[in-house]
MDAnalysis code that builds the backbone (N, CA, C; Angstrom):
import MDAnalysis as mda
import numpy as np

u = mda.Universe.empty(627, n_residues=209, atom_resindex=np.repeat(np.arange(209), 3), trajectory=True)
u.add_TopologyAttr("name", ["N", "CA", "C"] * 209)
u.add_TopologyAttr("resid", np.arange(1, 210))
u.add_TopologyAttr("resname", ["MET", "THR", "GLN", "ASN", "GLN", "GLN", "SER", "PRO", "SER", "LYS", "ALA", "HIS", "GLY", "GLY", "ALA", "ARG", "LYS", "GLY", "ALA", "GLY", "ARG", "LYS", "LYS", "GLY", "SER", "GLY", "ILE", "TYR", "GLY", "GLU", "ALA", "THR", "GLN", "VAL", "ILE", "ARG", "VAL", "PRO", "ILE", "SER", "LYS", "ILE", "THR", "THR", "LEU", "LYS", "ASN", "TRP", "LEU", "ALA", "GLN", "ALA", "ASN", "ALA", "ASN", "ILE", "GLU", "GLU", "ILE", "GLU", "PHE", "ASN", "PRO", "PRO", "HIS", "LYS", "HIS", "PRO", "ILE", "ALA", "LEU", "TYR", "ARG", "PRO", "ASP", "THR", "THR", "PRO", "GLN", "THR", "ALA", "HIS", "PRO", "PRO", "ILE", "PRO", "LEU", "TYR", "GLY", "HIS", "LYS", "VAL", "VAL", "ALA", "GLY", "PHE", "PRO", "SER", "PRO", "ALA", "ASP", "ASP", "TYR", "ILE", "GLU", "ALA", "ARG", "LEU", "ASN", "LEU", "ASN", "ASP", "ARG", "LEU", "ILE", "ARG", "HIS", "PRO", "GLU", "THR", "THR", "PHE", "ILE", "LEU", "ARG", "VAL", "GLU", "GLY", "ASP", "SER", "MET", "LYS", "ASN", "ALA", "GLY", "ILE", "LEU", "ASP", "GLY", "ASP", "LEU", "LEU", "LEU", "VAL", "ASP", "LYS", "SER", "ILE", "LYS", "PRO", "VAL", "SER", "GLY", "LYS", "ILE", "VAL", "ILE", "ALA", "ALA", "ILE", "ASP", "GLY", "GLU", "LEU", "THR", "VAL", "LYS", "ARG", "LEU", "SER", "ILE", "THR", "PRO", "THR", "ALA", "ASN", "TRP", "LEU", "LEU", "PRO", "GLU", "ASN", "ASP", "ASP", "TYR", "PRO", "ALA", "ILE", "GLU", "ILE", "LYS", "GLU", "GLU", "THR", "GLU", "ILE", "THR", "ILE", "TRP", "GLY", "VAL", "VAL", "THR", "SER", "THR", "ILE", "ARG", "GLU", "PHE"])
u.atoms.positions = np.array([
    [0.858, -1.190, 0.000],
    [0.000, 0.000, 0.000],
    [0.887, 1.231, 0.000],
    [0.665, 2.170, -0.881],
    [1.460, 3.397, -0.965],
    [0.962, 4.393, 0.045],
    [1.711, 5.461, 0.237],
    [1.338, 6.488, 1.191],
    [0.082, 7.218, 0.762],
    [-0.188, 7.288, -0.576],
    [-1.373, 8.005, -1.050],
    [-2.650, 7.182, -0.890],
    [-2.487, 5.852, -0.673],
    [-3.670, 5.023, -0.502],
    [-4.100, 5.054, 0.958],
    [-5.418, 5.127, 1.171],
    [-5.960, 5.166, 2.524],
    [-6.634, 3.840, 2.836],
    [-6.447, 3.360, 4.060],
    [-7.107, 2.121, 4.473],
    [-8.585, 2.386, 4.698],
    [-9.415, 1.377, 4.465],
    [-10.856, 1.559, 4.660],
    [-11.162, 1.979, 6.082],
    [-12.168, 2.850, 6.238],
    [-12.568, 3.327, 7.558],
    [-13.322, 2.234, 8.301],
    [-13.030, 2.082, 9.578],
    [-13.714, 1.107, 10.406],
    [-14.830, 1.728, 11.229],
    [-15.048, 3.020, 11.077],
    [-16.108, 3.692, 11.835],
    [-17.456, 3.352, 11.232],
    [-18.473, 3.205, 12.080],
    [-19.821, 2.879, 11.623],
    [-20.781, 4.052, 11.741],
    [-20.272, 5.197, 12.074],
    [-21.129, 6.381, 12.080],
    [-21.874, 6.613, 13.376],
    [-21.688, 5.799, 14.420],
    [-22.345, 6.035, 15.693],
    [-23.794, 5.584, 15.687],
    [-24.491, 5.911, 16.759],
    [-25.894, 5.501, 16.908],
    [-26.772, 6.268, 15.934],
    [-27.697, 5.550, 15.309],
    [-28.626, 6.192, 14.374],
    [-29.843, 6.692, 15.120],
    [-30.350, 7.823, 14.703],
    [-31.524, 8.416, 15.329],
    [-32.732, 7.509, 15.115],
    [-33.423, 7.209, 16.187],
    [-34.628, 6.381, 16.079],
    [-34.372, 4.902, 16.111],
    [-33.073, 4.502, 16.175],
    [-32.753, 3.073, 16.171],
    [-32.982, 2.486, 17.553],
    [-33.095, 1.162, 17.591],
    [-33.280, 0.474, 18.860],
    [-34.740, 0.333, 19.241],
    [-34.981, -0.436, 20.283],
    [-36.352, -0.678, 20.741],
    [-36.911, 0.568, 21.405],
    [-38.116, 0.918, 21.054],
    [-38.759, 2.092, 21.629],
    [-39.188, 1.793, 23.051],
    [-39.107, 2.796, 23.910],
    [-39.457, 2.650, 25.310],
    [-40.921, 2.251, 25.458],
    [-41.164, 1.215, 26.246],
    [-42.530, 0.778, 26.478],
    [-43.116, -0.083, 25.390],
    [-42.282, -0.527, 24.437],
    [-42.793, -1.324, 23.315],
    [-42.687, -2.822, 23.565],
    [-42.183, -3.235, 24.720],
    [-42.053, -4.656, 25.017],
    [-43.382, -5.279, 25.386],
    [-43.347, -6.541, 25.820],
    [-44.585, -7.262, 26.108],
    [-45.306, -6.715, 27.329],
    [-44.597, -5.952, 28.190],
    [-45.233, -5.424, 29.386],
    [-45.761, -4.006, 29.194],
    [-45.423, -3.367, 28.075],
    [-45.947, -2.043, 27.784],
    [-45.369, -0.944, 28.657],
    [-44.248, -1.185, 29.305],
    [-43.631, -0.176, 30.151],
    [-42.142, -0.482, 30.275],
    [-41.418, 0.444, 30.898],
    [-39.979, 0.254, 31.065],
    [-39.705, -0.935, 31.982],
    [-38.600, -1.642, 31.729],
    [-38.206, -2.781, 32.558],
    [-36.851, -2.515, 33.196],
    [-36.501, -3.308, 34.203],
    [-35.257, -3.116, 34.935],
    [-34.632, -4.468, 35.246],
    [-33.331, -4.541, 35.110],
    [-32.602, -5.763, 35.428],
    [-32.459, -5.875, 36.938],
    [-32.820, -7.037, 37.505],
    [-32.682, -7.261, 38.935],
    [-31.994, -8.605, 39.175],
    [-31.448, -8.763, 40.382],
    [-30.814, -10.016, 40.765],
    [-31.854, -10.866, 41.493],
    [-32.033, -12.111, 41.023],
    [-33.046, -13.012, 41.573],
    [-32.365, -14.302, 42.009],
    [-32.702, -14.832, 43.179],
    [-32.146, -16.139, 43.570],
    [-32.494, -17.206, 42.539],
    [-31.543, -18.066, 42.238],
    [-31.748, -19.092, 41.216],
    [-32.972, -19.947, 41.531],
    [-33.191, -20.228, 42.804],
    [-34.311, -21.090, 43.183],
    [-35.665, -20.436, 42.928],
    [-35.689, -19.106, 42.720],
    [-36.953, -18.392, 42.536],
    [-37.214, -18.008, 41.082],
    [-36.290, -18.336, 40.173],
    [-36.433, -17.909, 38.781],
    [-37.691, -18.491, 38.149],
    [-37.904, -19.790, 38.301],
    [-39.076, -20.429, 37.695],
    [-40.368, -19.850, 38.256],
    [-40.413, -19.645, 39.573],
    [-41.606, -19.074, 40.201],
    [-41.900, -17.688, 39.655],
    [-40.861, -16.871, 39.520],
    [-41.039, -15.517, 39.016],
    [-41.481, -15.518, 37.563],
    [-40.894, -16.388, 36.748],
    [-41.289, -16.475, 35.341],
    [-42.748, -16.899, 35.212],
    [-43.165, -17.876, 36.006],
    [-44.556, -18.325, 35.960],
    [-45.511, -17.217, 36.376],
    [-45.131, -16.447, 37.397],
    [-45.977, -15.343, 37.843],
    [-46.110, -14.286, 36.760],
    [-45.003, -13.938, 36.106],
    [-45.044, -12.943, 35.039],
    [-45.879, -13.430, 33.865],
    [-45.748, -14.709, 33.523],
    [-46.527, -15.254, 32.410],
    [-48.010, -15.208, 32.717],
    [-48.386, -15.538, 33.960],
    [-49.794, -15.512, 34.346],
    [-50.332, -14.094, 34.344],
    [-49.551, -13.162, 34.903],
    [-50.001, -11.776, 34.956],
    [-50.161, -11.191, 33.565],
    [-49.249, -11.539, 32.659],
    [-49.311, -11.012, 31.300],
    [-50.440, -11.642, 30.505],
    [-50.857, -12.852, 30.896],
    [-51.896, -13.557, 30.141],
    [-53.296, -13.124, 30.522],
    [-53.458, -12.476, 31.674],
    [-54.799, -12.093, 32.108],
    [-55.424, -11.125, 31.114],
    [-56.622, -11.440, 30.711],
    [-57.352, -10.609, 29.761],
    [-58.292, -9.712, 30.543],
    [-58.071, -8.397, 30.463],
    [-58.900, -7.499, 31.246],
    [-60.304, -7.387, 30.663],
    [-60.417, -7.170, 29.380],
    [-61.755, -7.052, 28.804],
    [-61.675, -7.070, 27.290],
    [-62.604, -7.795, 26.664],
    [-62.718, -7.841, 25.214],
    [-64.171, -7.608, 24.852],
    [-64.459, -6.639, 24.035],
    [-65.827, -6.365, 23.631],
    [-66.163, -7.156, 22.382],
    [-67.279, -7.890, 22.417],
    [-67.705, -8.676, 21.271],
    [-68.713, -7.911, 20.410],
    [-69.602, -7.112, 21.069],
    [-70.600, -6.316, 20.365],
    [-71.410, -7.116, 19.356],
    [-72.069, -8.209, 19.769],
    [-72.928, -8.928, 18.842],
    [-74.195, -8.128, 18.570],
    [-74.920, -8.418, 17.484],
    [-76.101, -7.639, 17.136],
    [-77.284, -7.898, 18.051],
    [-77.254, -8.951, 18.888],
    [-78.341, -9.198, 19.808],
    [-77.778, -9.315, 21.216],
    [-78.663, -9.393, 22.196],
    [-78.266, -9.294, 23.591],
    [-77.674, -10.603, 24.105],
    [-76.371, -10.655, 24.187],
    [-75.677, -11.847, 24.642],
    [-74.469, -11.415, 25.458],
    [-73.677, -12.332, 25.988],
    [-72.477, -11.942, 26.741],
    [-71.561, -11.045, 25.920],
    [-71.037, -9.980, 26.551],
    [-70.281, -9.005, 25.774],
    [-68.837, -8.840, 26.222],
    [-68.482, -9.249, 27.421],
    [-67.125, -8.982, 27.894],
    [-66.495, -10.245, 28.448],
    [-65.224, -10.397, 28.156],
    [-64.501, -11.604, 28.569],
    [-63.411, -11.244, 29.560],
    [-63.324, -11.993, 30.658],
    [-62.289, -11.809, 31.654],
    [-61.675, -13.155, 31.991],
    [-60.485, -13.125, 32.499],
    [-59.883, -14.337, 33.053],
    [-59.556, -14.057, 34.507],
    [-60.080, -14.868, 35.441],
    [-59.843, -14.590, 36.859],
    [-58.381, -14.725, 37.223],
    [-57.907, -13.815, 38.073],
    [-56.527, -13.862, 38.555],
    [-56.530, -14.563, 39.908],
    [-55.983, -15.767, 39.953],
    [-55.985, -16.548, 41.188],
    [-54.588, -16.692, 41.770],
    [-53.670, -15.811, 41.377],
    [-52.312, -15.892, 41.908],
    [-52.330, -15.552, 43.394],
    [-51.491, -16.206, 44.204],
    [-51.500, -15.957, 45.646],
    [-51.216, -14.509, 46.001],
    [-50.439, -13.806, 45.161],
    [-50.066, -12.441, 45.492],
    [-51.268, -11.513, 45.495],
    [-52.302, -11.812, 44.710],
    [-53.445, -10.919, 44.612],
    [-54.687, -11.504, 45.256],
    [-54.621, -12.742, 45.757],
    [-55.799, -13.375, 46.340],
    [-56.132, -12.724, 47.675],
    [-57.438, -12.544, 47.929],
    [-57.877, -11.978, 49.188],
    [-57.951, -13.076, 50.245],
    [-57.844, -12.706, 51.516],
    [-57.926, -13.719, 52.570],
    [-59.316, -14.340, 52.626],
    [-59.440, -15.562, 53.167],
    [-60.748, -16.208, 53.275],
    [-61.731, -15.362, 54.069],
    [-63.011, -15.469, 53.735],
    [-64.074, -14.694, 54.361],
    [-64.783, -15.573, 55.387],
    [-65.139, -15.028, 56.560],
    [-65.835, -15.842, 57.561],
    [-67.182, -16.347, 57.049],
    [-67.462, -17.627, 57.284],
    [-68.756, -18.225, 56.958],
    [-69.445, -18.546, 58.274],
    [-70.508, -17.802, 58.582],
    [-71.200, -17.976, 59.851],
    [-72.137, -19.173, 59.791],
    [-72.230, -19.906, 60.890],
    [-73.064, -21.088, 60.944],
    [-74.545, -20.771, 61.005],
    [-74.898, -19.535, 61.364],
    [-76.303, -19.161, 61.475],
    [-76.918, -18.989, 60.090],
    [-78.079, -19.567, 59.881],
    [-78.782, -19.454, 58.601],
    [-79.600, -18.169, 58.564],
    [-79.721, -17.578, 57.373],
    [-80.509, -16.369, 57.189],
    [-81.946, -16.760, 56.891],
    [-82.877, -16.229, 57.669],
    [-84.291, -16.516, 57.467],
    [-84.876, -15.463, 56.547],
    [-85.509, -15.908, 55.462],
    [-86.062, -14.972, 54.493],
    [-87.427, -14.448, 54.915],
    [-88.024, -15.040, 55.950],
    [-89.325, -14.579, 56.430],
    [-89.155, -13.697, 57.647],
    [-89.586, -14.206, 58.817],
    [-89.458, -13.442, 60.042],
    [-88.036, -13.558, 60.589],
    [-87.532, -12.480, 61.190],
    [-86.160, -12.518, 61.705],
    [-86.052, -13.421, 62.924],
    [-84.834, -13.927, 63.147],
    [-84.558, -14.741, 64.326],
    [-83.241, -14.274, 64.926],
    [-82.987, -14.559, 66.207],
    [-81.743, -14.092, 66.841],
    [-80.510, -14.635, 66.125],
    [-79.500, -13.798, 65.994],
    [-78.253, -14.205, 65.333],
    [-77.197, -14.515, 66.384],
    [-76.197, -15.251, 65.993],
    [-75.072, -15.523, 66.879],
    [-73.781, -15.211, 66.139],
    [-72.679, -15.299, 66.844],
    [-71.376, -14.946, 66.285],
    [-70.540, -16.171, 65.946],
    [-71.150, -17.330, 65.865],
    [-70.396, -18.555, 65.616],
    [-69.923, -18.611, 64.167],
    [-68.614, -18.704, 63.979],
    [-68.037, -18.827, 62.643],
    [-67.834, -20.305, 62.350],
    [-68.578, -20.809, 61.373],
    [-68.505, -22.223, 61.018],
    [-67.209, -22.561, 60.295],
    [-66.786, -21.666, 59.415],
    [-65.567, -21.902, 58.634],
    [-65.154, -20.590, 57.997],
    [-64.027, -20.634, 57.308],
    [-63.601, -19.480, 56.516],
    [-63.601, -19.897, 55.060],
    [-64.234, -19.066, 54.250],
    [-64.509, -19.428, 52.863],
    [-63.630, -18.623, 51.918],
    [-62.872, -19.312, 51.081],
    [-62.107, -18.670, 50.017],
    [-62.944, -18.723, 48.748],
    [-63.330, -17.563, 48.228],
    [-64.239, -17.529, 47.084],
    [-63.609, -18.121, 45.833],
    [-62.301, -17.986, 45.692],
    [-61.640, -18.615, 44.541],
    [-61.796, -20.131, 44.593],
    [-61.566, -20.704, 45.777],
    [-61.700, -22.156, 45.916],
    [-63.147, -22.599, 45.759],
    [-64.066, -21.766, 46.207],
    [-65.479, -22.122, 46.166],
    [-66.052, -22.041, 44.761],
    [-65.699, -20.999, 44.020],
    [-66.340, -20.734, 42.734],
    [-65.539, -21.231, 41.539],
    [-64.215, -21.318, 41.682],
    [-63.372, -21.659, 40.535],
    [-62.754, -23.033, 40.767],
    [-63.298, -24.044, 40.104],
    [-62.805, -25.409, 40.292],
    [-61.506, -25.646, 39.523],
    [-61.444, -25.106, 38.318],
    [-60.269, -25.314, 37.463],
    [-59.792, -23.943, 36.962],
    [-58.890, -23.282, 37.686],
    [-58.446, -21.937, 37.296],
    [-57.874, -21.869, 35.890],
    [-57.185, -22.926, 35.452],
    [-56.531, -22.892, 34.143],
    [-57.537, -22.877, 32.992],
    [-58.755, -23.359, 33.228],
    [-59.741, -23.459, 32.140],
    [-60.976, -22.608, 32.401],
    [-60.895, -21.698, 33.356],
    [-62.048, -20.875, 33.721],
    [-61.885, -19.454, 33.212],
    [-62.977, -18.904, 32.691],
    [-63.006, -17.490, 32.330],
    [-64.355, -16.917, 32.730],
    [-64.501, -15.606, 32.630],
    [-65.703, -14.917, 33.089],
    [-66.287, -14.089, 31.952],
    [-67.599, -14.152, 31.833],
    [-68.315, -13.351, 30.842],
    [-69.328, -12.462, 31.542],
    [-69.493, -11.245, 31.032],
    [-70.554, -10.370, 31.523],
    [-71.752, -10.481, 30.582],
    [-72.931, -10.622, 31.144],
    [-74.150, -10.834, 30.367],
    [-74.804, -9.504, 30.018],
    [-75.313, -9.440, 28.815],
    [-76.166, -8.322, 28.415],
    [-77.448, -8.906, 27.836],
    [-78.570, -8.594, 28.443],
    [-79.842, -9.118, 27.968],
    [-80.522, -9.986, 29.006],
    [-81.743, -10.426, 28.690],
    [-82.550, -11.156, 29.672],
    [-83.078, -12.479, 29.136],
    [-82.422, -13.058, 28.142],
    [-82.927, -14.297, 27.547],
    [-82.840, -15.489, 28.496],
    [-82.091, -15.356, 29.611],
    [-81.945, -16.464, 30.560],
    [-82.429, -16.076, 31.955],
    [-83.352, -15.125, 32.036],
    [-83.757, -14.600, 33.342],
    [-84.452, -15.649, 34.207],
    [-85.191, -16.576, 33.604],
    [-85.884, -17.597, 34.394],
    [-84.931, -18.633, 34.988],
    [-83.687, -18.623, 34.539],
    [-82.656, -19.481, 35.131],
    [-81.850, -18.720, 36.180],
    [-82.258, -17.472, 36.450],
    [-81.551, -16.668, 37.431],
    [-80.364, -15.918, 36.879],
    [-80.247, -15.853, 35.557],
    [-79.155, -15.122, 34.910],
    [-79.723, -13.822, 34.367],
    [-79.296, -12.703, 34.932],
    [-79.872, -11.408, 34.604],
    [-78.860, -10.516, 33.894],
    [-79.377, -9.453, 33.315],
    [-78.547, -8.478, 32.616],
    [-77.498, -7.904, 33.568],
    [-76.246, -7.914, 33.147],
    [-75.160, -7.386, 33.961],
    [-74.475, -8.404, 34.849],
    [-75.027, -9.617, 34.941],
    [-74.397, -10.656, 35.760],
    [-73.045, -11.069, 35.186],
    [-72.180, -11.558, 36.057],
    [-70.927, -12.174, 35.633],
    [-71.095, -13.687, 35.686],
    [-70.747, -14.349, 34.596],
    [-70.850, -15.800, 34.521],
    [-69.465, -16.422, 34.601],
    [-69.287, -17.374, 35.489],
    [-68.062, -18.167, 35.517],
    [-68.252, -19.354, 34.592],
    [-67.337, -19.503, 33.650],
    [-67.456, -20.520, 32.606],
    [-66.224, -21.417, 32.648],
    [-66.456, -22.725, 32.637],
    [-65.361, -23.698, 32.699],
    [-65.300, -24.469, 31.383],
    [-64.162, -24.357, 30.696],
    [-63.986, -25.027, 29.403],
    [-63.716, -26.521, 29.540],
    [-63.369, -26.970, 30.744],
    [-63.001, -28.372, 30.913],
    [-64.197, -29.278, 31.189],
    [-65.366, -28.697, 31.468],
    [-66.553, -29.491, 31.769],
    [-67.249, -29.893, 30.472],
    [-67.639, -31.151, 30.375],
    [-68.302, -31.648, 29.170],
    [-69.695, -31.042, 29.045],
    [-70.028, -30.451, 27.896],
    [-71.347, -29.835, 27.705],
    [-72.413, -30.887, 27.396],
    [-73.045, -31.406, 28.425],
    [-74.084, -32.417, 28.240],
    [-75.452, -31.745, 28.254],
    [-76.462, -32.495, 27.846],
    [-77.825, -31.971, 27.785],
    [-78.275, -31.502, 29.168],
    [-78.881, -30.321, 29.204],
    [-79.351, -29.741, 30.448],
    [-78.428, -28.697, 31.030],
    [-77.163, -28.677, 30.603],
    [-76.212, -27.693, 31.097],
    [-76.426, -26.343, 30.407],
    [-76.160, -25.266, 31.143],
    [-76.149, -23.929, 30.548],
    [-74.758, -23.698, 29.978],
    [-74.701, -23.347, 28.700],
    [-73.419, -23.261, 28.006],
    [-73.251, -21.896, 27.351],
    [-71.997, -21.578, 27.062],
    [-71.659, -20.435, 26.217],
    [-71.314, -20.998, 24.848],
    [-72.057, -20.578, 23.838],
    [-71.866, -21.107, 22.489],
    [-71.637, -19.965, 21.513],
    [-70.792, -20.231, 20.531],
    [-70.591, -19.300, 19.420],
    [-71.288, -19.903, 18.206],
    [-72.325, -19.211, 17.727],
    [-73.092, -19.682, 16.579],
    [-72.860, -18.728, 15.423],
    [-72.271, -19.262, 14.358],
    [-71.952, -18.437, 13.191],
    [-71.207, -17.172, 13.604],
    [-70.318, -17.299, 14.572],
    [-69.479, -16.184, 14.996],
    [-70.079, -15.296, 16.063],
    [-71.287, -15.602, 16.566],
    [-71.940, -14.773, 17.572],
    [-72.086, -15.557, 18.872],
    [-71.754, -14.899, 19.986],
    [-71.827, -15.557, 21.289],
    [-73.238, -15.523, 21.857],
    [-73.610, -16.593, 22.551],
    [-74.896, -16.645, 23.231],
    [-74.783, -17.547, 24.447],
    [-75.617, -17.298, 25.452],
    [-75.712, -18.180, 26.608],
    [-77.097, -18.812, 26.580],
    [-77.138, -20.140, 26.583],
    [-78.405, -20.872, 26.481],
    [-78.256, -22.221, 27.182],
    [-79.406, -22.875, 27.400],
    [-79.393, -24.223, 27.959],
    [-79.338, -25.237, 26.816],
    [-78.379, -26.141, 26.886],
    [-78.195, -27.133, 25.835],
    [-79.209, -28.264, 25.998],
    [-79.878, -28.608, 24.907],
    [-80.839, -29.709, 24.901],
    [-80.485, -30.661, 23.766],
    [-80.165, -31.899, 24.127],
    [-79.806, -32.918, 23.137],
    [-80.862, -34.019, 23.180],
    [-81.570, -34.207, 22.066],
    [-82.627, -35.215, 21.986],
    [-82.336, -36.155, 20.820],
    [-83.031, -37.288, 20.745],
    [-82.815, -38.213, 19.626],
    [-83.160, -37.617, 18.270],
    [-84.033, -36.615, 18.242],
    [-84.477, -36.054, 16.965],
    [-83.808, -34.738, 16.603],
    [-83.380, -33.956, 17.593],
    [-82.789, -32.643, 17.301],
    [-82.020, -32.145, 18.519],
    [-81.119, -31.202, 18.266],
    [-80.363, -30.541, 19.323],
    [-80.735, -29.064, 19.338],
    [-80.852, -28.505, 20.544],
    [-81.335, -27.137, 20.673],
    [-80.492, -26.352, 21.671],
    [-80.510, -25.037, 21.494],
    [-80.063, -24.094, 22.508],
    [-81.310, -23.353, 22.972],
    [-81.688, -23.578, 24.227],
    [-82.975, -23.092, 24.712],
    [-82.805, -21.866, 25.598],
    [-83.592, -20.810, 25.359],
    [-83.594, -19.664, 26.261],
    [-84.420, -19.980, 27.501],
    [-84.265, -19.175, 28.516],
    [-85.098, -19.280, 29.716],
    [-85.957, -18.028, 29.809],
    [-86.593, -17.712, 28.699],
    [-87.465, -16.541, 28.593],
    [-88.354, -16.755, 27.378],
    [-89.667, -16.741, 27.584],
    [-90.604, -17.027, 26.500],
    [-90.568, -15.987, 25.388],
    [-89.937, -14.849, 25.631],
    [-89.858, -13.811, 24.597],
    [-88.791, -14.121, 23.549],
    [-87.998, -15.152, 23.769],
    [-86.918, -15.489, 22.843],
    [-87.158, -16.873, 22.245],
    [-86.855, -17.051, 20.960],
    [-87.068, -18.354, 20.324],
    [-85.934, -19.329, 20.642],
    [-86.253, -20.611, 20.598],
    [-85.224, -21.642, 20.719],
    [-84.396, -21.679, 19.440],
    [-83.135, -22.043, 19.575],
    [-82.228, -22.104, 18.431],
    [-81.931, -23.570, 18.128],
    [-82.350, -24.028, 16.965],
    [-82.072, -25.407, 16.584],
    [-80.657, -25.507, 16.014],
    [-79.934, -26.507, 16.473],
    [-78.582, -26.736, 15.973],
    [-78.687, -27.693, 14.790],
    [-78.640, -27.143, 13.604],
    [-78.777, -27.954, 12.401],
    [-77.408, -28.450, 11.935],
    [-77.442, -29.331, 10.955],
    [-76.192, -29.915, 10.460],
    [-75.273, -28.855, 9.875],
    [-75.863, -27.839, 9.251],
    [-75.045, -26.803, 8.625],
    [-74.677, -25.674, 9.590],
    [-75.161, -25.734, 10.827],
    [-74.873, -24.679, 11.798],
    [-73.415, -24.735, 12.241],
    [-72.745, -23.610, 12.164],
    [-71.373, -23.513, 12.669],
    [-71.430, -23.136, 14.144],
    [-71.144, -24.089, 15.001],
    [-71.275, -23.859, 16.442],
    [-70.039, -24.356, 17.172],
    [-69.622, -23.572, 18.156],
    [-68.524, -23.952, 19.038],
    [-68.971, -23.717, 20.470],
    [-68.880, -24.740, 21.306],
    [-69.203, -24.589, 22.719],
    [-67.959, -24.104, 23.454],
    [-68.019, -22.899, 23.980],
    [-66.876, -22.325, 24.684],
    [-66.687, -22.941, 26.057],
    [-67.788, -23.295, 26.721],
    [-67.678, -23.856, 28.057],
    [-69.034, -23.943, 28.723],
    [-69.026, -24.482, 29.944],
    [-70.242, -24.666, 30.733],
    [-70.270, -23.628, 31.851],
    [-71.420, -22.988, 32.026],
    [-71.586, -21.999, 33.091],
    [-71.683, -22.727, 34.430],
    [-70.840, -22.340, 35.381],
    [-70.826, -22.990, 36.691],
    [-71.408, -22.117, 37.794],
    [-71.323, -20.799, 37.646],
    [-71.825, -19.894, 38.684],
    [-72.166, -18.554, 38.058],
    [-72.970, -17.799, 38.774],
    [-73.253, -16.427, 38.364],
    [-72.974, -15.505, 39.539],
    [-72.447, -14.325, 39.248],
    [-72.120, -13.337, 40.274],
    [-72.932, -12.080, 39.994],
    [-73.597, -11.572, 41.033],
    [-74.436, -10.378, 40.857],
    [-74.135, -9.383, 41.967],
    [-74.037, -8.125, 41.590],
    [-73.831, -7.059, 42.565],
    [-75.134, -6.307, 42.784],
    [-75.345, -5.859, 44.026],
    [-76.556, -5.108, 44.362],
    [-76.208, -3.661, 44.652],
])
């Protein structure tokens, strides 16, 4: 190489404007920080983060008729679980009042009581009154379990031609139906050409006063 020849430059021009991952663009939607974690706790922490990130706060379906509209997944992680609630042994009389006592029969954890299979349970909010005679009212929260077999007589969440509905499943030798619990609504026959998916079986309803 002569003195007039120059060696190729090894400089890359420095950081480019706008390059790199944008702040808050990761899976958590916010800034993250490196921390030191005991090796024995790594798996526990990863599982907790995966569960927290998987929780679905709300999804609007907006079907054209009155059916469940919002989807939730219950958070049953120990870090957010509330302590058990006292269950009093005294029964509530719906007629005339009777003396009460302070005897606590047990302590009730609502997660354990209402959610049998946390991994396969989700919650839907109801809009409409097609199931009012079954005690399912507008605005109720339905606990739905995907692991329970949808047999005849069970109240199920079904997607029919892409639309969600809550109805009682009826399976007969001649036809299968999704039955409302309100005479103002027609029964839905499940025909051979009907595109239907059973999302799960309703196990409980939650209502606020």
